[in-house]
C-alpha positions in Angstrom: -30.7 29.4 31.6 -29.6 26.2 30.1 -25.8 25.7 30.2 -25.9 23.6 27.1 -28.5 23.9 24.3 -29.0 21.2 21.6 -30.6 22.2 18.3 -32.1 19.7 15.8 -32.5 22.0 12.8 -35.2 20.2 10.8 -37.4 21.3 8.0 -35.1 22.9 5.4 -36.3 20.9 2.4 -40.0 21.1 3.3 -39.7 24.9 3.8 -38.0 25.3 0.5 -40.6 23.1 -1.3 -43.5 25.1 0.1 -41.8 28.4 -0.6 -40.9 27.4 -4.2 -37.2 27.4 -3.6 -34.4 25.0 -4.4 -33.1 22.8 -1.6 -29.8 24.7 -1.8 -31.5 28.0 -1.0 -33.4 26.3 1.8 -30.1 25.3 3.3 -28.7 28.8 2.9 -31.6 30.2 4.7 -31.1 27.6 7.4 -27.4 28.7 7.8 -28.5 32.3 8.1 -31.0 31.2 10.8 -28.3 29.4 12.7 -26.3 32.6 12.8 -29.3 34.5 14.1 -30.1 31.9 16.8 -26.5 31.9 18.0 -26.8 35.7 18.5 -29.9 35.0 20.6 -28.0 32.5 22.6 -25.2 35.0 23.1 -27.7 37.6 24.3 -28.9 35.1 27.0 -25.4 34.1 27.9 -25.9 30.5 27.0 -22.3 29.2 27.0 -22.7 26.0 24.9 -24.7 25.1 21.8 -24.7 22.0 19.7 -26.0 22.3 16.1 -26.8 19.3 14.0 -26.1 20.1 10.4 -25.7 16.7 8.8 -26.3 13.3 10.1 -24.6 10.0 9.1 -27.9 8.9 7.6 -28.1 12.2 5.6 -24.9 11.2 3.9 -26.9 8.4 2.1 -29.3 10.9 0.5 -29.2 11.9 -3.2 -25.6 13.1 -3.9 -26.9 16.5 -5.2 -28.7 17.1 -2.0 -25.8 16.1 0.2 -23.5 18.3 -2.0 -25.8 21.3 -1.4 -25.6 20.9 2.4 -21.8 20.5 2.2 -21.5 23.6 0.0 -23.4 25.7 2.5 -21.2 24.4 5.3 -18.1 25.0 3.3 -19.1 28.6 2.6 -20.8 29.5 5.9 -18.2 28.5 8.4 -15.4 30.6 6.8 -17.7 33.5 6.4 -18.4 33.4 10.1 -14.7 33.7 10.9 -13.9 36.3 8.1 -16.8 38.6 9.0 -15.9 38.8 12.6 -19.1 37.0 13.7 -17.3 34.4 15.8 -14.9 36.9 17.3 -17.7 39.3 18.2 -19.7 36.6 20.1 -16.6 34.8 21.4 -17.6 31.6 19.6 -15.2 28.6 19.6 -16.1 26.2 16.8 -15.6 22.4 17.2 -16.7 19.9 14.6 -18.1 16.6 15.9 -19.0 13.4 14.0 -17.3 11.1 11.5 -15.4 13.8 9.8 -13.3 11.4 7.8 -16.5 10.7 5.7 -16.5 14.3 4.5 -14.8 15.7 1.4 -11.2 16.9 2.1 -12.2 20.5 1.4 -14.9 20.4 4.0 -12.6 18.7 6.6 -10.1 21.4 5.9 -12.7 24.2 6.3 -13.7 22.8 9.7 -10.1 22.4 10.9 -9.3 25.9 9.9 -12.4 27.3 11.8 -11.4 25.3 14.9 -7.9 26.8 14.7 -9.1 30.3 14.0 -11.5 30.3 17.0 -9.6 28.2 19.5 -8.9 31.2 21.8 -12.6 32.3 22.0 -14.2 31.4 25.3 -17.7 32.8 25.6 -19.7 30.3 23.5 -18.6 26.8 22.6 -20.3 25.7 19.4 -20.3 22.0 18.6 -21.1 21.5 14.9 -22.5 18.1 14.1 -21.4 17.1 10.6 -21.6 13.4 9.7 -22.9 13.0 13.2 -25.0 10.1 14.5 -25.7 9.3 18.2 -25.3 5.6 17.8 -22.1 5.9 16.0 -20.8 8.2 18.7 -21.4 5.6 21.3 -19.7 2.9 19.2 -16.7 5.2 18.7 -16.5 5.9 22.4 -16.5 2.2 23.3 -14.0 1.4 20.6 -11.7 4.1 22.0 -12.1 2.8 25.5 -11.2 -0.7 24.3 -8.3 0.5 22.2 -6.8 2.3 25.2 -7.3 -0.8 27.4 -5.5 -2.9 24.8 -2.7 -0.5 24.6 -2.3 -0.7 28.4 -2.4 -4.5 28.1 -5.3 -4.7 30.5 -6.6 -8.2 31.3 -10.2 -9.0 30.1 -11.5 -8.8 33.7 -10.0 -5.4 34.1 -11.6 -4.2 30.9 -15.0 -5.4 31.9 -14.7 -4.0 35.4 -13.6 -0.6 34.0 -16.4 -0.4 31.5 -18.5 2.2 33.4 -20.6 5.1 32.4 -17.9 7.5 33.3 -15.3 5.5 31.4 -17.3 5.6 28.2 -18.2 9.3 28.6 -14.6 10.2 28.5 -14.5 9.2 24.8 -17.6 10.9 23.6 -17.3 13.7 21.0 -18.5 16.1 23.6 -16.4 14.6 26.4 -15.7 18.0 28.0 -19.2 19.3 27.9 -22.1 19.0 30.4 -25.0 17.1 29.0 -27.5 19.3 27.1 -30.1 20.8 29.5 -32.5 21.6 26.7 -32.9 20.1 23.2 -35.1 22.0 20.6 -36.3 20.3 17.5 -38.1 22.3 14.7 -40.5 21.2 11.9 -43.1 19.4 14.1 -41.3 16.1 14.3 -41.4 14.6 17.8 -38.3 12.4 18.0 -34.5 12.6 18.5 -33.5 10.8 15.3 -30.2 9.8 17.0 -29.2 13.2 18.3 -26.9 13.0 21.4 -28.5 9.7 22.5 -26.0 9.2 25.3 -26.0 12.8 26.6 -29.8 13.4 26.4 -30.8 10.9 29.1 -32.1 13.7 31.4 -32.4 16.5 28.9 -35.6 18.5 28.6 -37.2 18.5 25.1 -39.1 21.2 23.2 -40.7 20.5 19.8 -41.7 23.4 17.6 -43.9 23.3 14.5 -41.9 25.9 12.6 -39.5 24.8 10.0 -35.9 25.7 10.9 -35.5 28.6 8.3 -38.8 30.1 9.7 -37.8 29.6 13.4 -38.6 33.0 15.2 -37.1 34.6 18.2 -40.5 34.2 19.8 -40.3 30.5 19.2 -36.9 30.4 20.8 -38.0 32.4 23.9 -41.0 30.2 24.3 -38.7 27.1 24.4 -36.5 28.8 27.0 -39.5 29.8 29.1 -40.9 26.2 28.9 -37.6 24.9 30.1 -37.5 27.3 33.0 -40.9 26.3 34.2 -40.0 22.6 34.4 -38.9 20.8 37.5 -35.8 18.7 36.7 -35.3 15.5 38.7 -32.6 13.6 36.8 -34.2 10.3 37.5 -34.6 10.9 41.3 
């Protein structure tokens, strides 16, 4: 089983359009699907999952569409904690991304979910909101440089210390193994900036189903495909 599963949840709006639904209802169905998929992960004892709910690029979309996504996040996350879903599965929630770009209410919701689930230890759930892989790398390098400046390191020391391990310490997922498997729905065959640093040796599985229509059969096929691959990690 993968230790860390990445999920690019794509296809909400196309699903909604083809089903004659509003984008808001498409996002609501996507949130319900996320809950379902997390249950499947729990059944297979996958200990770490990263969901991508909103990218930094998505924040530039039509304000009504962005507002719909944020409304769904703002209602879904508290419901997961209130209903006992996170407690039942032992899910610890952690938000990753440029959270300062989000409305105060959504930031507060995410912080409260992190606090309410901090003792859970069976499934770590990274929730990417305002997340972009390039920005994550930039933020990590900035943090490395800031700490170097605070130590009053010399320029030569900074350059010598700028290693893969040094930068990795400052990633949003600094304490997680890299994702073993990344699944993207909706038929698109690209990462679109998802975990660019961490995915160097990840396995990828691209599924034609839109995220709200992603079935357990599709999920199990992805896991089976992963299990049949020989991983070499560049060797």
